[in-house]
C-alpha positions in Angstrom: -41.6 -74.2 4.4 -40.7 -72.8 1.0 -41.5 -69.3 -0.3 -42.6 -68.8 -3.8 -40.0 -66.9 -5.9 -41.9 -64.3 -7.9 -41.2 -63.7 -11.6 -38.4 -61.1 -12.2 -36.7 -61.8 -8.9 -33.5 -62.8 -10.7 -33.5 -59.4 -12.4 -34.0 -57.6 -9.1 -31.3 -59.7 -7.4 -28.8 -59.0 -10.2 -29.5 -55.3 -10.1 -29.2 -55.3 -6.3 -25.9 -57.1 -6.6 -24.6 -54.6 -9.2 -25.7 -51.6 -7.0 -24.1 -53.1 -4.0 -20.8 -53.7 -5.8 -20.9 -50.2 -7.3 -21.6 -48.6 -3.9 -18.8 -50.6 -2.3 -16.4 -49.2 -4.9 -17.4 -45.6 -4.3 -17.3 -45.8 -0.5 -13.9 -47.5 -0.5 -12.5 -44.9 -2.9 -13.8 -42.0 -0.8 -12.6 -43.8 2.3 -9.1 -44.0 0.9 -9.1 -40.3 -0.1 -10.4 -39.3 3.4 -7.7 -41.4 5.1 -5.0 -39.8 2.9 -6.4 -36.3 3.7 -6.4 -36.9 7.4 -2.9 -38.5 7.6 -1.5 -35.7 5.4 -2.9 -33.0 7.7 -1.7 -34.7 10.9 1.8 -35.2 9.3 1.9 -31.6 8.2 1.3 -30.3 11.7 3.9 -32.7 13.2 6.5 -31.8 10.4 5.5 -28.1 10.5 4.8 -27.9 6.7 2.2 -25.1 6.0 1.4 -26.4 2.5 0.2 -29.8 4.0 -2.3 -28.2 6.3 -3.4 -25.3 4.0 -3.6 -27.4 0.8 -4.0 -24.1 -1.1 -1.9 -21.1 0.1 -4.0 -18.5 2.0 -6.8 -20.8 3.0 -7.6 -21.4 6.7 -5.7 -24.6 7.6 -7.3 -27.8 8.8 -6.3 -28.5 12.5 -4.8 -31.7 13.8 -8.1 -33.1 15.3 -9.9 -32.5 12.1 -7.3 -34.5 10.2 -7.8 -37.2 12.9 -11.6 -37.2 12.3 -11.1 -37.7 8.6 -8.6 -40.5 9.2 -11.1 -42.3 11.4 -13.9 -41.7 8.9 -11.8 -43.2 6.1 -10.9 -46.2 8.2 -14.6 -46.8 8.9 -15.4 -46.8 5.2 -12.4 -49.1 4.4 -13.0 -51.7 7.1 -13.6 -55.3 5.8 -17.0 -57.0 5.7 -16.3 -59.6 8.4 -16.0 -57.2 11.3 -17.4 -54.1 9.8 -20.2 -53.6 12.3 -18.0 -53.9 15.4 -15.2 -51.7 14.0 -17.5 -49.0 12.8 -19.3 -48.9 16.1 -16.0 -48.6 18.0 -14.9 -45.8 15.7 -18.2 -44.2 15.9 -18.3 -44.1 19.7 -14.7 -42.8 19.8 -15.7 -39.9 17.5 -18.8 -39.1 19.5 -16.8 -38.8 22.7 -13.9 -36.8 21.2 -15.9 -34.3 19.2 -18.7 -33.8 21.8 -15.9 -32.6 24.1 -14.7 -30.2 21.4 -18.2 -28.9 21.0 -18.5 -28.5 24.7 -15.3 -26.4 24.7 -17.0 -24.0 22.3 -20.2 -23.9 24.5 -18.5 -23.1 27.8 -15.5 -21.3 26.1 -12.9 -23.3 28.0 -10.2 -25.8 27.2 -10.6 -29.4 28.1 -7.0 -30.3 27.0 -8.0 -32.1 23.7 -7.0 -29.3 21.2 -3.3 -30.3 21.2 -2.3 -26.6 21.2 1.4 -27.5 21.5 1.3 -29.0 18.0 -0.1 -25.7 16.5 2.1 -23.2 18.2 4.6 -22.9 15.3 2.0 -21.6 12.8 0.1 -18.3 13.4 -3.0 -18.1 11.2 -5.1 -15.9 13.5 -6.7 -18.7 15.6 -6.9 -17.3 19.1 -7.4 -20.9 20.4 -4.6 -22.9 18.6 -5.8 -26.4 17.6 -9.5 -25.6 18.2 -11.6 -26.8 15.3 -14.7 -24.9 14.1 -17.9 -25.8 16.0 -19.7 -27.0 12.8 -16.7 -29.3 12.1 -17.1 -30.8 15.6 -20.8 -31.2 15.0 -20.2 -32.9 11.7 -17.8 -35.4 13.1 -20.3 -36.1 16.0 -22.9 -37.0 13.4 -20.5 -39.1 11.4 -19.7 -41.0 14.7 -23.4 -41.4 15.3 -24.0 -42.9 11.9 -21.1 -45.3 12.3 -22.4 -46.3 15.7 -25.9 -47.0 14.3 -24.7 -48.9 11.2 -23.5 -51.7 13.5 -27.1 -52.8 14.0 -30.2 -51.5 12.2 -33.2 -53.3 13.5 -36.0 -50.6 13.4 -37.5 -48.0 11.1 -36.4 -45.3 13.5 -32.8 -46.3 13.3 -32.9 -46.6 9.5 -34.4 -43.2 9.0 -32.1 -41.7 11.6 -29.0 -42.9 9.6 -30.4 -41.3 6.4 -31.3 -38.0 8.1 -27.9 -37.8 9.9 -26.0 -38.5 6.7 -27.9 -35.7 5.0 -27.2 -33.5 7.9 -23.4 -34.2 7.4 -23.9 -33.2 3.7 -25.7 -30.0 4.8 -22.8 -29.1 7.2 -20.3 -29.6 4.4 -22.3 -27.5 1.9 -23.0 -24.8 4.3 -19.4 -24.9 5.4 -18.3 -24.0 1.9 -20.7 -21.1 1.9 -19.8 -20.2 5.5 -16.2 -20.0 4.6 -17.1 -17.4 1.9 -19.5 -15.7 4.3 -16.7 -15.6 6.9 -18.7 -15.7 10.2 -15.5 -14.8 12.2 -15.6 -11.5 10.4 -19.3 -11.0 10.7 -19.5 -11.7 14.4 -16.0 -11.0 15.6 -15.3 -14.6 16.6 -11.8 -16.2 16.5 -10.6 -17.8 13.3 -11.4 -21.2 14.8 -15.0 -20.4 14.1 -14.6 -20.8 10.3 -14.6 -24.3 8.8 -11.7 -24.8 6.4 -12.5 -25.3 2.7 -10.9 -28.7 2.5 -12.7 -29.6 5.8 -16.1 -28.8 4.1 -15.1 -30.7 1.0 -14.1 -33.7 3.2 -17.5 -33.5 5.0 -19.3 -33.7 1.6 -17.1 -36.6 0.6 -17.8 -38.3 3.9 -21.5 -37.9 3.5 -21.4 -39.4 0.0 -19.2 -42.2 1.2 -21.6 -43.1 4.0 -24.5 -42.9 1.5 -22.6 -45.3 -0.7 -22.0 -47.6 2.3 -25.6 -47.9 3.4 -27.5 -47.4 0.1 -26.4 -50.9 -0.9 -27.2 -52.6 2.4 -30.0 -55.0 3.0 -31.9 -52.9 5.5 -32.1 -50.0 3.1 -33.7 -52.3 0.5 -36.0 -53.8 3.0 -39.6 -52.6 2.4 -40.3 -52.8 6.1 -38.1 -49.7 6.6 -38.5 -47.8 3.4 -40.9 -47.9 0.5 -39.8 -46.4 -2.8 -42.3 -43.6 -2.4 -41.0 -43.0 1.1 -37.4 -42.9 -0.2 -38.4 -40.2 -2.7 -40.3 -38.2 -0.1 -37.5 -38.5 2.5 -34.6 -37.8 0.1 -36.5 -35.2 -1.8 -37.4 -33.3 1.4 -33.9 -33.5 2.7 -32.4 -32.4 -0.6 -34.9 -29.5 -0.8 -33.9 -28.3 2.7 -30.2 -28.6 1.8 -30.6 -26.8 -1.5 -32.8 -24.0 -0.1 -30.4 -23.4 2.7 -27.4 -23.4 0.5 -29.0 -21.1 -2.1 -30.1 -18.7 0.6 -26.6 -18.7 2.1 -25.2 -18.0 -1.4 -27.4 -14.9 -1.6 -25.8 -13.6 1.5 -22.4 -14.5 0.1 -23.0 -12.5 -3.0 -24.3 -9.6 -0.9 -21.2 -9.8 1.3 -18.9 -9.8 -1.8 -20.5 -6.6 -3.0 -20.2 -5.0 0.5 -16.6 -6.3 0.8 -15.6 -4.6 -2.5 -17.2 -1.3 -1.2 -15.4 -1.6 2.1 -12.1 -2.4 0.6 -12.4 0.4 -2.0 -13.4 2.9 0.7 -10.4 2.0 2.9 -8.0 1.9 0.0 -9.1 5.3 -1.2 -8.3 6.7 2.3 -4.8 5.3 2.0 -4.2 6.4 -1.6 -5.6 9.9 -1.0 -3.4 10.8 2.0 -0.1 10.4 0.2 -0.8 13.1 -2.5 -2.2 15.4 0.2 0.9 15.0 2.3 3.2 15.5 -0.7 1.2 18.7 -1.7 1.2 20.2 1.8 4.9 19.3 2.1 5.8 20.9 -1.2 3.8 24.1 -0.5 5.3 24.4 3.0 8.9 23.9 1.7 8.4 26.4 -1.1 6.9 29.0 1.3 9.7 28.4 3.8 12.5 28.8 1.2 10.8 31.9 -0.1 10.7 33.4 3.4 14.5 32.5 3.7 15.2 34.4 0.5 13.2 37.4 1.6 14.9 37.8 4.9 18.4 37.1 3.3 18.9 34.3 5.8 21.7 32.6 3.8 23.8 35.7 3.9 23.3 36.0 7.6 24.2 32.3 8.2 27.4 32.4 6.1 29.6 33.8 8.9 28.4 31.1 11.2 29.3 28.3 8.8 32.6 29.5 7.2 35.6 27.5 8.4 37.4 30.8 8.9 34.5 32.2 10.7 35.1 30.6 14.1 34.2 33.1 16.7 31.7 34.9 14.5 29.1 36.7 16.4 25.7 35.1 16.5 23.9 38.4 16.1 24.8 38.2 12.3 21.7 36.0 12.0 19.5 37.5 14.7 17.5 39.9 12.5 16.6 37.1 10.0 15.7 34.8 12.8 13.4 37.3 14.4 11.6 37.9 11.1 11.2 34.2 10.5 9.8 33.6 13.9 7.4 36.5 13.4 6.2 34.7 10.2 5.1 31.6 12.2 8.3 29.6 12.4 8.8 29.1 16.2 12.2 27.4 15.9 15.0 28.5 13.5 18.4 26.8 13.4 21.6 26.8 11.5 23.2 23.4 10.9 26.6 22.3 9.6 27.0 19.7 6.8 26.5 16.9 9.3 23.2 18.6 10.4 24.6 19.5 13.9 23.1 22.7 15.2 25.6 25.5 15.4 23.1 28.3 16.2 19.4 28.4 16.9 16.6 30.8 17.9 13.6 29.6 19.8 13.2 26.3 21.6 11.1 23.3 21.0 8.7 22.6 23.9 9.7 18.9 24.0 12.2 16.6 22.3 10.8 15.1 19.1 9.1 11.8 19.9 8.5 10.9 16.2 10.6 11.7 13.2 9.8 10.8 9.6 11.9 11.9 6.5 9.6 13.0 3.7 12.0 13.7 0.8 15.6 13.7 -0.3 16.1 17.4 0.7 15.9 16.6 4.5 12.3 17.6 5.0 11.0 15.8 8.1 7.7 15.4 9.9 8.2 15.5 13.6 5.9 15.4 16.7 6.8 16.9 20.1 3.3 17.5 21.4 2.2 19.0 18.1 3.0 18.0 14.5 5.7 20.1 12.9 7.2 20.1 9.4 10.9 20.6 9.5 12.3 22.2 6.4 16.0 22.5 5.4 17.5 24.8 2.8 21.2 24.3 1.8 23.7 27.1 2.4 26.1 27.1 -0.5 29.1 29.4 -1.1 31.4 29.0 -4.1 29.8 25.8 -5.1 30.5 24.2 -1.8 27.9 23.1 0.8 28.6 24.7 4.1 25.5 23.7 6.0 21.7 24.1 6.2 19.1 26.5 7.4 16.4 24.7 9.4 12.8 25.9 10.0 10.1 24.2 12.0 6.5 24.9 10.8 3.5 23.9 13.0 0.9 21.9 11.1 -2.4 22.5 13.1 -4.6 20.8 10.4 -2.3 17.8 10.0 -4.0 15.4 12.5 -7.5 16.5 11.4 -6.8 15.7 7.7 -4.3 12.8 7.8 -6.0 10.8 10.5 -9.6 11.7 9.6 -11.4 8.3 9.7 -14.8 9.6 10.9 -16.4 8.6 7.6 -15.3 5.0 8.1 -17.1 4.3 11.4 -16.6 4.4 15.1 -14.1 1.6 15.2 -12.0 3.0 12.4 -8.4 3.7 13.1 -6.0 5.5 10.8 -2.3 5.1 11.6 1.0 6.4 10.1 4.3 4.8 11.3 8.0 4.6 10.6 10.6 2.0 11.4 13.0 3.3 14.1 15.6 1.4 16.1 14.1 -2.0 15.6 10.6 -0.8 16.4 7.6 0.6 14.5 6.8 4.1 15.9 3.5 5.6 15.0 2.0 9.1 15.1 -0.8 9.8 17.5 -4.3 9.2 16.1 -7.9 9.0 17.3 -7.1 6.1 19.7 -3.7 7.3 20.9 -2.9 10.7 22.3 0.9 10.3 22.0 3.2 8.4 19.6 3.2 4.7 20.3 5.2 1.7 19.4 3.9 -1.5 17.7 7.1 -3.4 18.5 7.2 -5.0 15.0 10.9 -5.7 14.3 12.4 -7.1 11.1 11.8 -10.8 11.0 9.1 -10.5 13.7 6.3 -13.1 13.3 3.8 -10.1 13.1 5.7 -8.5 10.2 3.0 -9.8 7.9 0.5 -7.5 9.5 -0.7 -4.5 7.4 1.8 -2.0 8.8 4.6 -4.4 8.1 3.5 -4.6 4.4 3.1 -0.8 4.3 6.6 -0.2 5.5 7.9 -2.5 2.8 6.3 -0.3 0.2 3.4 -2.6 -0.6 -0.2 -1.5 -1.1 -3.3 -3.6 -0.7 -6.2 -4.7 1.6 -6.1 -7.6 4.0 -8.2 -9.2 6.8 -6.3 -10.0 9.9 -6.3 -9.8 13.7 -5.0 -6.5 15.0 -3.0 -5.8 18.1 -6.2 -6.0 20.2 -7.0 -9.5 18.9 -10.0 -8.1 16.9 -10.8 -9.1 13.4 -10.3 -6.1 11.1 -10.2 -5.2 7.5 -7.2 -3.0 6.8 -5.9 -1.1 3.8 -2.2 -0.4 3.8 0.3 1.5 1.7 3.2 3.9 1.9 2.2 7.6 1.8 5.8 8.5 1.2 8.8 6.1 1.1 9.6 4.9 4.6 6.3 6.1 6.1 3.6 3.3 6.3 -0.1 4.1 6.4 -2.9 1.9 7.5 -6.7 2.5 7.6 -8.6 -0.2 9.4 -12.0 -1.0 10.6 -13.4 -3.7 12.8 -15.2 -6.3 10.6 -18.0 -6.5 13.2 -18.9 -2.9 12.4 -18.0 -3.1 8.7 -20.3 -6.1 8.1 -23.1 -4.9 10.4 -25.4 -4.6 7.4 -24.9 -8.2 6.4 -25.2 -9.4 10.0 -28.5 -7.7 10.4 -29.7 -9.1 7.1 -28.5 -12.5 8.1 -30.3 -12.3 11.4 -33.5 -11.3 9.6 -33.1 -13.5 6.6 -31.8 -16.8 8.1 -35.1 -17.5 10.0 -37.1 -16.7 6.9 -34.9 -19.0 4.8 -35.3 -21.7 7.4 -39.1 -21.3 7.5 -39.2 -21.4 3.7 -37.1 -24.5 3.7 -39.4 -26.2 6.3 -42.6 -25.1 4.5 -41.2 -26.3 1.2 -40.2 -29.6 2.8 -43.6 -30.1 4.2 -45.3 -29.4 0.8 -42.9 -31.7 -0.9 -43.3 -34.5 1.6 -47.1 -34.3 1.6 -47.5 -33.8 -2.1 -44.7 -35.5 -3.9 -46.5 -36.4 -7.0 -47.9 -32.9 -7.8 -44.5 -31.3 -7.0 -42.7 -33.8 -9.3 -45.2 -33.1 -12.0 -44.7 -29.4 -11.7 -40.9 -29.8 -11.6 -41.1 -31.9 -14.8 -43.3 -29.3 -16.4 -40.9 -26.6 -15.3 -38.0 -28.5 -16.7 -39.8 -29.0 -20.0 -40.6 -25.3 -20.2 -37.0 -24.4 -19.4 -35.8 -26.8 -22.1 -38.4 -25.4 -24.5 -37.3 -21.8 -23.7 -33.6 -22.8 -24.2 -34.5 -24.4 -27.5 -36.4 -21.3 -28.5 -33.4 -19.2 -27.6 -31.1 -21.4 -29.6 -33.6 -21.2 -32.5 -33.8 -17.4 -32.2 -30.0 -17.2 -32.1 -29.8 -19.3 -35.3 -32.6 -17.4 -37.0 -31.6 -13.8 -36.1 -30.1 -11.9 -39.0 -27.6 -10.0 -36.8 -24.4 -11.6 -35.8 -24.0 -12.4 -32.1 -20.8 -13.4 -30.4 -19.6 -13.9 -26.8 -16.0 -12.9 -25.9 -14.0 -14.1 -22.9 -11.5 -12.1 -20.9 -8.7 -13.1 -23.3 -10.5 -11.6 -26.3 -11.3 -15.0 -27.7 -14.7 -16.0 -29.2 -16.5 -18.3 -26.9 -19.7 -18.7 -29.0 -21.1 -17.3 -32.2 -24.4 -17.8 -34.0 -24.5 -18.8 -37.7 -25.1 -15.2 -38.8 -21.8 -14.1 -37.2 -19.9 -16.9 -38.9 -21.4 -16.1 -42.2 -20.6 -12.4 -41.6 -16.9 -13.1 -41.5 -17.0 -15.8 -44.2 -16.4 -18.8 -42.0 -18.4 -22.1 -41.7 -20.7 -22.4 -38.7 -18.7 -22.8 -35.5 -15.3 -22.1 -37.1 -14.7 -18.8 -35.4 -15.1 -20.2 -31.9 -11.7 -19.9 -30.1 -10.4 -17.3 -32.5 -9.0 -14.0 -31.2 -11.6 -11.3 -31.9 -8.8 -8.8 -32.9 -8.3 -10.9 -36.0 -12.0 -10.5 -36.9 -12.6 -6.9 -35.9 -10.1 -4.1 -36.3 -10.2 -2.0 -33.2 -7.0 -0.1 -34.0 -8.8 2.4 -36.3 -10.9 5.4 -35.3 -14.4 4.2 -34.5 -17.6 6.1 -35.3 -20.6 6.6 -33.2 -23.6 8.6 -34.1 -21.7 10.1 -37.1 -18.8 11.3 -34.9 -15.3 9.9 -34.6 -14.6 8.8 -31.1 -11.1 8.1 -29.6 -9.2 5.1 -31.1 -9.5 1.8 -29.4 -5.8 1.1 -29.7 -6.4 -2.5 -30.6 -8.1 -3.2 -27.2 -11.5 -4.7 -27.9 -12.7 -4.0 -24.3 -12.5 -0.2 -25.0 -15.7 -0.6 -27.1 -17.8 -1.8 -24.1 -20.8 0.3 -23.3 -20.8 2.2 -26.6 -23.8 1.5 -28.8 -23.7 1.3 -32.6 -20.0 1.7 -33.0 -18.7 1.6 -36.6 -15.4 -0.3 -37.1 -13.9 -2.5 -39.8 -14.3 -6.3 -40.0 -12.1 -8.7 -41.8 -13.5 -11.8 -43.7 -11.7 -15.1 -44.0 -10.4 -14.1 -47.5 -8.9 -10.9 -46.1 -11.4 -8.4 -47.5 -12.4 -5.7 -45.1 -15.9 -4.3 -44.7 -17.7 -1.8 -42.5 -19.2 -3.2 -39.4 -21.6 -1.7 -36.8 -21.6 -3.3 -33.4 -22.7 -2.9 -29.8 -20.6 -4.5 -27.0 -22.1 -5.2 -23.6 -20.2 -6.6 -20.6 -21.6 -9.5 -18.6 -20.1 -10.8 -15.4 -20.3 -14.6 -15.2 -19.1 -15.7 -11.7 -15.6 -14.1 -11.5 -15.2 -13.9 -15.2 -16.1 -10.9 -17.4 -17.5 -11.8 -20.8 -18.5 -9.5 -23.6 -21.6 -9.9 -25.8 -21.3 -8.5 -29.3 -24.3 -7.8 -31.6 -23.1 -6.7 -35.1 -24.2 -6.2 -38.6 -22.6 -5.6 -42.0 -23.5 -2.0 -43.0 -21.8 -2.0 -46.4 -25.2 -1.7 -48.2 -26.5 0.9 -45.8 -23.4 3.1 -46.2 -23.7 2.8 -50.0 -27.4 4.0 -49.8 -26.4 6.8 -47.4 -23.7 7.9 -49.9 -26.2 7.8 -52.7 -28.7 9.8 -50.7 -26.0 12.3 -49.7 -25.1 12.8 -53.3 -28.7 13.2 -54.4 -29.1 15.8 -51.7 -26.0 17.8 -52.9 -25.6 17.1 -56.6 -27.7 17.6 -59.7 -29.0 14.3 -60.9 -28.8 15.2 -64.6 -25.4 16.9 -65.0 -23.7 15.7 -61.9 -22.8 19.3 -60.9 -23.3 20.7 -57.4 -26.8 21.8 -56.7 -27.8 25.1 -55.0 -27.4 23.8 -51.5 -23.8 22.5 -52.0 -22.9 25.7 -54.0 -24.0 28.0 -51.2 -22.2 25.9 -48.7 -18.9 26.0 -50.7 -19.4 29.7 -51.3 -19.7 30.3 -47.5 -16.5 28.3 -46.9 -14.7 30.1 -49.8 -15.7 33.5 -48.4 -14.3 32.7 -45.0 -11.1 31.3 -46.5 -10.7 34.4 -48.7 -11.3 36.7 -45.8 -8.6 35.0 -43.8 -6.1 35.0 -46.8 -7.1 38.6 -47.9 -7.7 37.2 -51.4 -10.5 37.5 -53.9 -13.2 35.2 -55.3 -15.6 35.6 -58.2 -19.1 34.3 -58.8 -20.5 33.9 -62.3 -24.3 33.6 -62.8 -25.0 32.0 -66.2 -28.3 31.8 -68.0 -28.4 30.0 -71.4 -29.7 31.9 -74.4 -31.8 29.9 -76.8 -32.3 26.9 -74.6 -36.1 27.2 -74.6 -36.2 27.0 -78.4 -34.1 23.8 -78.4 -36.4 22.3 -75.8 -39.5 23.3 -77.7 -38.3 22.2 -81.1 -36.2 19.1 -80.4 -37.8 17.9 -77.2 -36.9 17.6 -73.5 -34.4 14.7 -74.2 -32.4 17.0 -76.5 -32.6 19.7 -73.9 -31.2 17.3 -71.3 -28.4 16.4 -73.6 -27.7 20.1 -74.2 -27.5 20.7 -70.4 -25.1 17.8 -69.9 -22.9 19.2 -72.7 -22.9 22.7 -71.2 -21.9 21.3 -67.8 -19.0 19.3 -69.4 -17.7 22.4 -71.3 -17.8 24.7 -68.2 -16.2 22.1 -66.0 -13.3 21.6 -68.5 -12.6 25.3 -68.5 -12.3 26.1 -64.8 -9.8 24.7 -62.3 -10.4 21.6 -60.2 -10.5 23.8 -57.1 -13.4 25.9 -58.6 -17.0 24.9 -58.4 -19.6 24.7 -61.2 -23.2 24.3 -60.1 -26.6 24.0 -61.7 -29.2 26.0 -59.8 -32.1 24.7 -61.9 -33.5 24.8 -65.5 -30.8 26.5 -67.6 -29.3 28.6 -64.8 -25.7 27.8 -63.8 -23.2 29.3 -61.4 -19.4 29.2 -61.2 -17.3 29.9 -58.1 -13.7 30.9 -58.8 -11.5 30.9 -55.7 -8.2 32.7 -55.1 -8.6 34.9 -58.1 -5.4 36.8 -59.0 -5.6 40.3 -60.7 -9.3 40.4 -60.1 -11.6 41.4 -61.8 -9.7 41.2 -65.0 -8.7 37.5 -64.7 -12.3 36.6 -63.6 -13.7 38.5 -66.6 -11.3 36.5 -68.9 -12.6 33.2 -67.5 -16.2 34.4 -68.1 -15.4 35.4 -71.7 -13.8 31.9 -72.2 -16.9 30.2 -70.9 -19.1 32.4 -73.1 -17.0 31.6 -76.2 -17.0 27.9 -75.5 -20.8 27.9 -75.1 -21.3 29.7 -78.4 -19.7 26.8 -80.2 -22.3 24.5 -81.8 -23.5 21.4 -79.8 -24.1 18.1 -81.5 -27.5 16.7 -80.5 -28.4 13.4 -82.2 -28.2 13.9 -86.0 -28.0 17.7 -85.9 -26.4 20.5 -84.1 -27.6 23.6 -82.4 -26.0 26.9 -81.4 -26.8 28.7 -78.2 -25.4 31.6 -76.2 -25.2 32.7 -72.6 -25.7 35.8 -70.5 -23.3 36.0 -67.7 -23.3 38.1 -64.6 -20.0 38.5 -62.8 -19.4 39.5 -59.2 -15.9 39.8 -57.7 -15.7 39.7 -53.8 -12.5 40.9 -52.2 -11.8 39.5 -48.8 -9.9 42.6 -47.7 -12.6 45.2 -48.4 -16.0 43.6 -49.3 -18.8 43.3 -46.8 -21.5 41.6 -48.8 -23.0 38.4 -47.5 -23.7 35.3 -49.6 -27.3 36.3 -50.6 -26.1 39.8 -51.6 -23.4 38.3 -53.8 -25.9 35.9 -55.5 -28.5 38.7 -56.0 -25.9 41.0 -57.5 -24.7 38.3 -59.9 -28.3 37.5 -60.8 -29.0 41.2 -61.4 -25.9 41.6 -63.7 -27.0 38.4 -65.6 -30.4 40.0 -66.3 -28.6 43.2 -67.3 -26.6 41.2 -69.8 -29.8 39.7 -71.3 -31.4 43.2 -71.5 -28.2 44.5 -73.2 -28.5 42.0 -76.1 -27.5 38.6 -74.6 -24.3 36.6 -75.3 -22.2 38.9 -73.2 -20.6 39.3 -69.8 -21.6 42.1 -67.4 -19.3 42.6 -64.5 -17.8 45.2 -62.2 
């Protein structure tokens, strides 16, 4: 019996063959990569090479059994066609057995002897169960094993759909593993480090899921319509992808939240470390200064000299008794005299107990000791004839020391603040909130725990790290040296530090899961409407992006984005045109070559501090005025606003700018119109009064004199009436030119309005005679005929003169101008063409 071959079957067969071949290429490629990853990891553990198990320094390493799982997965993807089903099934059942036992170890919290702990003993990365893989890693390999077992024989719709679902579950585990690594569940919940899936393990899971998809997506059962219709594939894959994406995005939100909290926690701890050093230095310096002052007051050095002189053997101790009694009365319970080797030769008072902790704080021998209470031991040298004979030693109790130095109450209940020194091969620490007496950490040089926070602090390093403390708890610790040789660590249990995120995760995770399931149900039941809405959403997004690009191209202001290296990442056409470059030509250029940030910048009319060539200094300042440089080298004024935008871990700057050359020119014209006479170009009344006020203050400081001339033209009205306003304007311009040519460049000639002028003469010598001479010269010059058009006219002037002496005069500006005006009118009443002065 022959079946009819439908039209187009050849096309479908050819395409199926192509997809099958392409899928085989992808699954074999990924299988080879996974096999290499697994063998590399197992070899790294056997050869004890950290780089082979970490891949990237600082990452959680992949354990031996995880490498074995990837090697088996790669072998299953690489197996030949002939016996593929049998080999995959065997590999699958082996993986199911091995990794179900690993998952059982996590559930019952016991070892079943499959972790190969002996292989992992050489490398300490904080895993309290060496060799134990993360539980989600074990679950992922169990699912991979189940898929390989089922691929041997697919004879029902249930099996086919189970393979698809399990593959997508492996993908989900890989994606959430990446997010989980960043979320750090071991820090959130206080688990051991084995609870965190390594980054390369999560990447391998994703690659394994893609490889398995490539292996079965080209198989005959996946193309069989008995198992899957095209619509069913879309619904199934779309639903699964929606769940994966929703879960991953939700997890990413918690990751971002944790990053913000992490920065706050690290900053708070680091501030505790960095603030204690200056406090200790200050209290030490003040105590040392006070102690040495007390020694000088009681003349302790003179009393100690007989005890320290080489010829003074047998000197009586009472030579120092009086000074010692006074020092002890001032709050120093123990006073001692030491020789040059700091051996005690005489002492008053006794310490209750021997010092259990000693730390040197400076080069002068000042020490912090603890013998039941904290004491600051101060030494002052005893010098005679330029030679050092010994030291005076005082012990000062520090009752507030513990309360201030080890105050960690603001950090939380689990917070611990510790200060330690290295002594005799051990790290000895001061008592703190958790320890009533000095205690030893036992970290010696070369110890495997020397990379803990206190080890770094004692080596002079400062920073923040996450680690397991001496109790085996996950902690976040800030470390640093408060003084050289004294390490300081402020730590807090991560369980307490991340309690906010844990509560948010406990509340938000079920909501995200419910949203994912609800969305999956809607997608599965209404694929077509959802696809339509997604298409419309994509179209609107493309349209919005197109509108944004159009807006960027159409806007008149220049817009640029700058990366962290001060290079232009993008620029709209207006920005390129602004600097004289073709469109797109400034991309990649250094912004310093376009905008000069090394000159004083102006904001709101005021000069702000120089940017010193660093473009980032302009961030957050609106409407900054700087200089730009075009492609031809010409410079022009530029107004810009710089805003910082964080993109992932990169910091970009958005610059909006405009050329303000024309605006500045208009502002200069408006400013000149507001201060100068438009006809003659002389200063107007406003500018004249302003300059008179400045000159008056300057004259008063220098005890010099100034003079003000108030000038009114005689005969100007007749010229205006007979020859017209144009001739009058010409006459006023000529008058201004003659008066300006007579006075000095430091003097001011102003037109108050009409035919009234004023002249300000500064720093007048031999006043008022010299001022009167200038006025007479102006009067004589104005009496000379003026050429107006074809004829000439003669005018005169009446001048009122006031001399203001900075040493004696008390008149203000208005009084000076009124007096000059009055004297000008007196000159007119006296017959015009004259000067009336003091």
